C-alpha positions in Angstrom: -42.6 -5.8 13.2 -40.2 -7.9 10.7 -39.8 -11.7 11.2 -36.5 -13.0 10.5 -37.3 -13.9 6.5 -38.7 -10.3 6.0 -35.8 -8.4 7.8 -33.0 -10.5 6.1 -34.8 -9.7 2.8 -35.3 -6.0 3.0 -31.9 -5.0 4.6 -30.1 -7.6 1.7 -32.2 -5.6 -1.4 -30.6 -2.2 0.6 -27.2 -3.6 0.3 -27.0 -5.0 -3.0 -29.1 -1.7 -4.4 -26.4 0.5 -2.8 -23.0 -1.1 -3.6 -23.8 -3.8 -5.4 -23.3 -6.6 -3.0 -24.0 -10.3 -3.6 -25.2 -11.9 -0.5 -26.3 -15.6 -0.2 -24.0 -17.1 -3.2 -21.9 -20.4 -2.4 -18.9 -18.8 -3.2 -19.0 -15.6 -1.0 -18.0 -15.4 2.4 -21.0 -13.3 4.0 -22.7 -12.4 7.5 -25.9 -10.4 7.8 -26.8 -8.5 11.0 -30.0 -6.8 12.6 -29.7 -5.9 15.7 -28.1 -8.1 17.9 -29.3 -11.4 15.6 -27.0 -12.9 12.7 -29.6 -13.8 10.1 -27.0 -15.6 7.8 -23.4 -16.1 7.8 -21.6 -18.4 5.5 -17.5 -19.1 4.7 -15.3 -20.8 3.2 -12.6 -22.8 3.3 -9.5 -20.8 5.0 -11.9 -18.4 6.7 -12.9 -18.7 10.3 -16.3 -16.5 10.7 -17.3 -16.2 14.7 -20.3 -13.7 15.8 -21.5 -13.3 19.4 -24.8 -12.0 20.1 -24.8 -9.3 22.8 -27.3 -6.9 24.1 -27.9 -4.6 21.7 -25.0 -5.8 18.6 -22.7 -8.4 18.0 -18.9 -9.5 18.7 -17.5 -10.6 15.6 -13.7 -12.6 15.1 -13.0 -12.9 11.3 -9.5 -15.0 10.6 -8.1 -15.6 7.1 -5.5 -18.2 7.2 -2.3 -17.9 5.9 -1.7 -17.3 2.2 -5.6 -17.6 1.7 -6.6 -15.4 -1.5 -10.0 -14.8 -1.8 -11.5 -13.9 -5.1 -14.4 -12.3 -4.4 -15.5 -10.0 -1.4 -16.7 -10.4 1.6 -20.1 -9.1 2.1 -21.1 -8.2 5.6 -24.5 -6.2 6.2 -24.7 -4.3 9.8 -28.2 -3.0 10.0 -31.4 -2.2 11.7 -35.2 -1.2 10.1 -36.5 -0.1 13.4 -36.4 4.0 13.9 -35.3 4.2 17.6 -32.2 2.0 19.5 -29.1 1.0 19.3 -26.5 -1.5 17.7 -22.9 -2.1 19.0 -20.5 -3.8 16.8 -17.1 -4.8 18.2 -15.0 -6.7 15.3 -11.5 -8.1 15.0 -10.4 -9.3 12.1 -6.7 -11.1 11.6 -5.2 -11.2 8.1 -2.5 -14.2 8.5 0.9 -14.0 6.4 0.3 -13.1 2.4 -3.3 -13.9 3.0 -5.5 -10.8 1.0 -9.4 -10.0 1.2 -11.9 -7.2 0.3 -14.7 -6.7 2.6 -17.4 -4.6 1.7 -19.3 -3.7 4.9 -22.8 -2.4 4.3 -24.3 -0.4 7.4 -28.1 -0.1 6.5 -30.5 2.3 8.6 -33.5 3.2 6.5 -35.8 4.2 9.2 -33.4 5.2 11.8 -34.7 8.6 13.5 -33.3 8.5 17.2 -30.6 5.3 16.7 -26.7 4.6 17.8 -24.7 2.9 15.9 -21.6 2.0 17.3 -18.6 -0.2 15.8 -15.4 -0.7 17.9 -12.8 -2.1 15.3 -9.7 -4.3 15.6 -7.3 -4.9 12.5 -4.1 -6.9 12.6 -2.3 -7.7 9.5 0.6 -9.8 8.9 3.3 -9.9 6.5 2.3 -9.5 3.2 -1.0 -9.4 4.0 -3.7 -7.1 1.7 -6.8 -6.1 3.2 -9.3 -3.4 1.4 -12.1 -2.3 4.0 -15.1 -0.5 2.2 -18.0 0.5 4.6 -20.6 1.9 2.8 -23.8 3.5 5.0 -27.7 3.9 4.1 -29.4 6.2 6.0 -32.9 7.4 5.7 -33.8 10.9 4.8 -35.1 12.1 8.5 -33.9 11.6 11.5 -30.7 12.3 13.6 -29.0 8.8 13.9 -26.0 8.4 15.7 -22.6 7.1 14.0 -19.6 6.4 16.0 -17.0 3.9 14.4 -14.1 3.5 15.7 -10.7 1.6 14.4 -7.2 0.6 15.3 -5.6 -1.1 12.3 -1.3 -2.7 12.6 0.7 -3.6 9.9 3.6 -5.7 9.6 6.3 -6.1 6.8 4.8 -5.3 3.3 1.6 -5.3 4.2 -1.3 -3.2 2.6 -4.4 -1.4 4.0 -6.7 0.6 2.1 -9.6 1.9 3.9 -12.9 3.4 2.2 -15.9 4.8 4.6 -19.1 6.2 2.3 -21.7 8.4 3.8 -24.0 9.8 0.6 -27.1 8.6 0.8 -29.6 9.8 3.5 -28.5 12.0 6.4 -25.5 11.6 8.1 -26.9 12.8 10.9 -24.3 12.8 14.1 -21.0 11.4 12.5 -17.6 11.2 14.2 -15.0 8.7 12.3 -11.9 7.8 14.9 -9.2 5.4 12.4 -5.8 4.8 13.8 -3.1 2.9 11.8 0.1 2.4 12.7 2.3 0.9 9.7 5.1 -0.4 11.7 6.3 -2.9 9.4 9.0 -2.8 7.0 7.5 -1.2 3.7 3.7 -1.2 4.6 1.2 0.8 3.3 -1.8 2.5 4.0 -4.8 4.4 2.0 -8.3 6.0 4.0 -10.4 7.5 2.1 -13.7 9.0 4.0 -16.4 10.4 2.0 -19.4 12.4 3.5 -22.3 14.7 2.3 -23.8 16.5 5.1 -27.4 17.8 4.8 -29.8 20.2 6.7 -28.1 20.4 11.0 -25.6 17.2 10.1 -22.6 17.0 12.2 -19.9 15.3 10.5 -16.0 14.8 12.3 -13.8 12.4 10.4 -10.1 12.0 12.6 -7.7 9.8 10.4 -4.1 9.4 12.0 -1.7 7.1 11.2 2.1 6.6 12.4 4.5 5.6 9.5 7.2 3.7 12.1 8.3 1.1 9.8 11.4 2.0 7.5 9.7 2.6 4.1 6.1 2.3 5.1 4.2 5.3 3.2 0.6 6.7 3.9 -2.0 8.6 1.6 -5.1 10.2 4.0 -8.0 11.5 1.9 -10.9 13.5 2.5 -13.9 14.3 0.3 -16.5 16.2 2.3 -19.5 18.0 0.9 -21.7 20.5 3.1 -24.8 22.0 2.5 -27.7 23.8 4.5 -26.5 24.4 8.1 -24.4 21.5 8.4 -21.1 21.4 9.8 -18.0 19.4 8.8 -14.5 19.1 10.5 -12.0 16.8 9.1 -8.6 16.3 10.9 -5.9 14.1 9.4 -2.7 13.3 10.7 0.4 11.3 9.4 3.6 11.0 11.6 7.0 9.9 9.9 9.0 8.3 12.5 11.1 5.9 9.8 13.8 6.4 7.3 12.1 6.8 4.1 8.7 7.0 5.2 6.7 8.9 2.7 2.9 10.6 3.3 0.4 12.9 2.0 -2.6 14.0 3.9 -5.3 15.5 1.0 -8.9 17.1 1.7 -10.8 18.6 -0.2 -14.9 20.2 1.4 -17.4 22.0 -0.9 -19.6 24.0 1.4 -23.2 25.0 -0.1 -25.9 27.6 1.7 -24.7 28.1 5.8 -22.6 25.4 6.0 -19.1 25.5 7.8 -16.2 23.6 7.2 -12.7 23.2 8.8 -9.7 21.2 8.1 -6.9 20.9 10.1 -4.2 18.1 8.0 -1.3 17.7 10.2 2.0 16.9 9.1 4.5 15.3 11.8 8.4 14.2 11.0 10.3 12.7 14.4 12.5 11.0 12.1 14.8 13.1 9.9 14.6 10.7 6.6 10.9 11.2 6.4 8.9 13.4 4.0 5.2 14.3 5.1 3.3 16.6 2.8 -0.5 17.7 3.1 -2.9 19.7 1.1 -6.2 21.3 1.9 -8.7 23.2 -0.1 -12.3 24.5 1.3 -15.0 26.1 -1.7 -18.0 25.8 -3.3 -19.4 24.8 -6.6 -19.7 27.0 -9.0 -22.9 28.9 -9.7 -22.5 28.5 -13.7 -22.8 24.5 -13.1 -26.0 24.8 -11.2 -27.5 27.3 -13.9 -26.6 24.9 -16.5 -28.2 21.8 -15.0 -31.2 23.9 -13.9 -31.3 25.1 -17.4 -32.3 21.2 -18.5 -34.6 20.8 -16.0 -33.2 19.9 -12.5 -34.4 21.8 -9.7 -31.5 23.5 -7.6 -31.1 20.3 -4.7 -31.0 18.0 -8.0 -28.2 20.1 -9.6 -26.1 20.2 -6.3 -27.1 16.7 -5.8 -26.2 15.5 -9.6 -22.9 17.4 -9.0 -22.2 16.2 -5.6 -22.4 12.5 -6.4 -20.0 13.2 -9.1 -17.1 14.5 -6.8 -18.3 11.7 -4.3 -17.7 9.1 -6.8 
């Protein structure tokens, strides 16, 4: 069993190593959660953070006041060091008028074998607000963790949302991402990127849906999925242009090796005559000569593939 001090130390060390987080700084907003326990939290003026512990997780409410612009990223760590269990995270983020922040969410499960990590997120950006939300997962090399992140985002006039999901370290397990964005504000903008590396018999499903209902709104939805062994990956990306001047693009690239199976279904829909929505999708494999070249330098085939994948998913 871990005590609070060792839980905090272990989670933070993994988070900082994997994605450059800096917890514990007095000039940085941060929160660290193990299971359903809040191990630490720190806020700055203009930022409110309320965390309520539940039976198997937490409910978190984060608000940035009008005009607050955070210079350093907000660091959040959700994790669990056990092999079995579940963690359910419900979050509500409200960015008030002309506020700005970058969130770096570290989801750390280094020992998970039979585990459910479920997240329900509500994000609301008022006029002129800007939010970049980067979610980085770190899993162990074994097990079949079930990951279920679901996020709903609403953007008002001239609001900007960037979302980046990364799961490339350790096993994916059984992943299903579900994101819905309503860019209803005039001139609002969305960019969503998903990067996933599936191995063994992992299952990966990415579903991104954006509705451009604001005049002159725009969106870019990107997915970079690499699959090897017997893993299976599916990407569903949809952008609907429902307002004059709305512009959107769906871009999906999937790489398969071994017996992996990939499917890409970009969907573009225009429900207004002055909307412009495009898409592109590609499924291919890593060239044999690139793998052979790295093997000639002393790498094994698996090491060579991982090296190339790291560059593709950077």
